[in-house]
Phi, psi and omega in degrees: 000150183275131178284159181306134174081003185265351187255125169269115187297345180266351186285342186260346188291127172255098186292349181265356181282139173260002180265154174288128181256139180229133176234120177291133178262308178197164174209121178214122181052239182267015186233133175210159181214156177210156170261139181231130176248117177259119179290167179308133178085351183292144179227136167254112186299160180302135180198176174215165177236121185299323187232017181239130168269144178234136174242117179262125173244123179277120181272313176203161180085191183208143178201184183246133173259137169242114182232112186060236181267356184264143177230133179203159181271141178236119176247184183310132181092344180289137176239136180228123176261128175241113182281158181309135177089348183275130180287139182203160175210163177223148184214124173273100181272359186267182179255017179230159176301147176247116184254123181238141165259123181245123178253128181249133174233125178292132176289127180264141180236163182305328182284355176275354186301322180298316179296319182291319178294317179299314180297318180297319179294319179298317180291315183297314187253005179048052179239161177241135170211000000 
């Protein structure tokens, strides 16, 4: 995993790739993030995540978000929140790469309390069980 401050977001881009490129940024507890580069014409088909909220931050380029029944263009600086269970898709309709930082947060439910308490105790007392 990459330590804080070590990633130049432009250092990984292969501008000649026709594939969607993904770089993991971090993962801690219920939170993780990655950079995604969608080449021109790339589409991530409509889907949903039962227990994940997603926050899309547009770093550079432009593309289209479809979130539920809404469709809109996202350019640099645009942030889009997609809550768990909501259907969404993304499409790079431009002729340049579209770079997104996507942050995922696992939706916590009441039945997760045991796992959270166990993790907190392990960290506090540095024990394993």
